[in-house]
N, C-alpha and C positions, 0 to 999 in steps of 0.2 A: 504493499499499499504506500503510495506516495504522500509526501507532506501536505499537498493541497487536499487530497482526499481525507487526511487524518485530521486536519484543521476544520473541515467541513463536519466531520463526525464529532469533533469536540463541540462544536456549536450546537448540534442535535443534542449531545448528552447534557450540555448546560441548560437547553431549553427543556427537556424532559425533567430534569432535577427542579426546575422552577414551576413547572406544572404539577409535580408531585407535591412539592411543598405547599402550592396553592391548594391543592386539593385536601391535603391534611388540615391545613388551617380552616377551610371552609367547613369541613366536616366537624371539627372541634368547636367552631362556633356555633354550629347547629346543635351540637350535644350540650354546649353551655346554656344555649336558649332553652332546650328541653328540659334542662335540669331546674331552671327557674320555675317552669311550669309543673314540676313533679307533684306538687301539693294539690293539684286541680286535676279532676278526672277520676274515672273508675279503674277497676282491675284491668279492663281491657286497654285502656290508655297506657297503663303502667306497664303491661306485657309488651305493648308495641314499642314503647320506649326502651325497654330492656333489650329487645330483638334488635332495634337499631344500634343500641350501644355494642351488642355482640359483633354486629355486622361492622360497625366502625373499627373495632379492635382486630377483627380478622383482616379487614382491608389494610389498616395500619401496618400490620405484621408483614403483608405481602408488599406493601409500599416500601417499608423499610429495607427488606431484601433487595428490592430494585435500586432503592437509593444508595445502598451499600455497594452494589455492584457498579452503579454509575459513578460514585465516588472513586472506586478502585480504577475504572476505566480512565476516567480523567487524570488520576495519579499516573498511571501507566503511560499515558500520552505525554505528560510533562516529563517523565524519566526516559522517554523513547523506548519503551518497552511494550507498547501497545500492540494488539494483534497476534500475540503469542498464546498458544493454549497452555493453560495452567497444569494441564495433566500430562501431555506428551511433549510439549515445547515446540510443537510444529506451528507453522502459520495458520491463523484462522482465515478461511477464505473472504475475500473482499464482499462477496455476495452476503455472507452471513453476517459481516460486520456492518453492512449497510442495512441489512433488516433489523438486526439486534445489536446495536453498537456497543451494548455493556456485556456482550457475550464473554465468557471466560474460557469456554472449551471449543475445540473445533467441532465439527459436525459428528465425526466418528466417536470421539470421546463423550460427547453429549448423549449420543444414541446409546453408547454402551452403559453409561451411568443411569439411563432411564429404562434399561431392559430389565424386566422382572427376572429375579434371582431363583434359581430352583433348588 
């Protein structure tokens, strides 16, 4: 991958990071607003609020994983180590990096990791 492509992917990573931060902040504001209304409503309202909180925490966990991968990818770009598989050390294909710029593994290693164990 050339420097121009890497610079473009860095912009994409920074934009995705900003989107995730915005998403998390908006969800937190919504949870905070719901917390104020907790004293109002019946059991169904309370159950709905609890369900929304659980979904927020699940999304937050997934977003945190993505955010960590994005931060790692940005760090690798800055250290000129971007685009190498963390498992086998081979280059990750440009197509994969363009589709998922925070990829840690080449497609072969990713498939191996996702293959069910017997």
